[in-house]
C-alpha positions as semicolon CSV with decimal commas, in nm:
position;residue;x (nm);y (nm);z (nm)
1;M;3,428;2,015;0,025
2;H;3,061;1,961;0,107
3;E;2,967;1,955;0,474
4;T;2,650;1,781;0,590
5;T;2,466;1,894;0,899
6;V;2,252;1,652;1,093
7;K;1,941;1,787;1,261
8;P;1,943;1,678;1,628
9;L;1,662;1,458;1,753
10;P;1,406;1,623;1,981
11;A;1,454;1,582;2,356
12;K;1,197;1,302;2,369
13;A;1,285;1,098;2,066
14;F;1,213;0,728;2,033
15;P;1,414;0,589;1,741
16;V;1,296;0,242;1,640
17;S;1,522;0,005;1,446
18;W;1,397;-0,246;1,190
19;D;1,472;-0,529;1,433
20;Q;1,282;-0,362;1,715
21;F;0,987;-0,280;1,493
22;H;0,969;-0,639;1,368
23;R;0,973;-0,770;1,727
24;D;0,704;-0,522;1,831
25;A;0,482;-0,604;1,531
26;R;0,514;-0,976;1,608
27;A;0,421;-0,901;1,970
28;L;0,113;-0,723;1,838
29;A;0,024;-1,031;1,631
30;W;0,069;-1,249;1,940
31;R;-0,182;-1,035;2,131
32;L;-0,423;-1,030;1,839
33;A;-0,419;-1,408;1,794
34;A;-0,631;-1,446;2,106
35;S;-0,884;-1,177;2,011
36;G;-0,981;-1,303;1,662
37;P;-1,075;-1,459;1,439
38;Y;-1,035;-1,203;1,165
39;D;-1,140;-1,231;0,803
40;S;-0,930;-0,945;0,671
41;I;-0,689;-0,665;0,752
42;V;-0,731;-0,300;0,665
43;C;-0,405;-0,115;0,703
44;I;-0,395;0,261;0,739
45;T;-0,137;0,388;0,494
46;R;0,139;0,450;0,494
47;G;0,250;0,363;0,845
48;G;0,025;0,059;0,873
49;L;0,170;-0,118;0,569
50;V;0,472;-0,275;0,740
51;P;0,301;-0,394;1,059
52;A;0,003;-0,520;0,853
53;A;0,237;-0,737;0,644
54;I;0,392;-0,885;0,958
55;V;0,058;-0,941;1,133
56;A;-0,094;-1,091;0,815
57;R;0,190;-1,341;0,796
58;E;0,169;-1,432;1,163
59;L;-0,210;-1,475;1,162
60;D;-0,224;-1,627;0,811
61;L;-0,455;-1,358;0,674
62;R;-0,461;-1,317;0,296
63;M;-0,726;-1,049;0,246
64;I;-0,548;-0,717;0,293
65;E;-0,700;-0,380;0,210
66;T;-0,580;-0,024;0,256
67;V;-0,744;0,294;0,367
68;C;-0,538;0,592;0,261
69;I;-0,554;0,895;0,488
70;A;-0,303;1,177;0,490
71;S;-0,249;1,341;0,827
72;Y;0,120;1,414;0,882
73;H;0,224;1,666;0,624
74;S;0,581;1,714;0,742
75;Y;0,798;1,519;0,980
76;D;0,703;1,728;1,284
77;T;0,361;1,881;1,223
78;Q;0,016;1,733;1,187
79;G;-0,232;1,887;0,949
80;G;-0,591;1,824;0,860
81;L;-0,708;1,480;0,755
82;K;-0,781;1,386;0,396
83;V;-0,922;1,051;0,282
84;I;-0,733;0,964;-0,034
85;K;-0,885;0,614;-0,070
86;G;-1,164;0,463;0,136
87;V;-1,222;0,099;0,230
88;D;-1,355;-0,127;-0,044
89;H;-1,726;-0,207;0,001
90;V;-1,651;-0,582;-0,006
91;I;-1,438;-0,546;0,309
92;A;-1,657;-0,287;0,481
93;G;-1,964;-0,498;0,408
94;T;-2,299;-0,428;0,562
95;D;-2,204;-0,528;0,916
96;G;-1,982;-0,229;1,003
97;G;-1,653;-0,414;0,965
98;K;-1,715;-0,709;1,195
99;G;-1,423;-0,952;1,153
100;V;-1,197;-0,678;1,015
101;L;-0,865;-0,599;1,181
102;V;-0,748;-0,240;1,131
103;I;-0,371;-0,193;1,168
104;D;-0,156;0,118;1,197
105;D;0,193;0,186;1,326
106;L;0,091;0,451;1,579
107;V;-0,212;0,615;1,734
108;D;-0,115;0,971;1,829
109;T;-0,405;1,209;1,886
110;G;-0,654;0,957;1,753
111;S;-0,791;1,170;1,470
112;T;-0,706;0,915;1,200
113;V;-0,848;0,624;1,401
114;R;-1,170;0,820;1,464
115;M;-1,213;0,873;1,089
116;V;-1,156;0,504;1,009
117;R;-1,379;0,393;1,297
118;E;-1,662;0,589;1,135
119;M;-1,610;0,369;0,827
120;L;-1,570;0,043;1,024
121;P;-1,738;0,085;1,366
122;K;-1,729;-0,289;1,451
123;A;-1,369;-0,352;1,344
124;H;-1,088;-0,432;1,589
125;F;-0,829;-0,151;1,590
126;A;-0,465;-0,231;1,668
127;T;-0,145;-0,028;1,662
128;V;0,212;-0,108;1,747
129;Y;0,263;0,214;1,944
130;A;0,017;0,437;2,129
131;K;0,026;0,783;2,283
132;P;-0,206;0,873;2,573
133;Q;-0,450;1,088;2,371
134;G;-0,514;0,812;2,118
135;R;-0,471;0,502;2,335
136;P;-0,841;0,477;2,441
137;L;-0,942;0,463;2,074
138;V;-0,757;0,140;1,990
139;D;-0,845;-0,207;2,111
140;T;-0,490;-0,349;2,114
141;F;-0,142;-0,198;2,118
142;V;0,208;-0,302;2,227
143;T;0,399;-0,001;2,362
144;E;0,286;0,333;2,501
145;V;0,503;0,643;2,478
146;S;0,440;0,992;2,615
147;Q;0,241;1,238;2,408
148;D;0,543;1,462;2,354
149;T;0,767;1,181;2,226
150;W;0,840;1,168;1,855
151;I;0,878;0,815;1,721
152;Y;1,134;0,781;1,442
153;F;1,033;0,474;1,243
154;P;1,300;0,278;1,058
155;W;1,161;0,378;0,717
156;D;1,207;0,744;0,815
157;M;1,575;0,713;0,904
158;G;1,907;0,637;0,745
159;L;2,219;0,518;0,915
160;A;2,374;0,803;1,108
161;F;2,603;0,864;1,402
162;Q;2,431;0,857;1,741
163;Q;2,573;1,096;1,998
164;P;2,658;0,917;2,326
165;I;2,443;0,998;2,629
166;R;2,756;1,108;2,819
167;D;2,796;1,385;2,559
168;G;2,452;1,531;2,630
169;A;2,228;1,324;2,404
170;A;1,875;1,282;2,533
171;G;1,770;0,925;2,621
């Protein structure tokens, strides 16, 4: 018989369901509606893909571009940044990204946002979640969590048993 072990969540874990993420991404779109107009969206892959799709629908934006930057190299460590694909020159334009909305799921330390802001200095940067170190680098966000909290996004999780708080699970 094969036994499966489940790695416990860190003490400050913030698991986000698909429903919660959808609500939070729509809340982000609501906030962004008043700060536009925007001509296009640049989503930071991979985490920015899902919120960018939701925001694009809500704001009726059809021009969607990606900037591909690798920063998290395992689920719990952050490595150096690597630009895999830059922003298309048609989107970046000659005006520093004015009218461009940059979307990501999370700003953590801000290193990824800094790199993209160098490419698009006049763009509006928005994330669903923000940690204190990165929060000053984005223009709009929905929810702030502590720096030592690990957010478990719905695309990173499968269905699994959740230990009750009364049994010692961290909130």
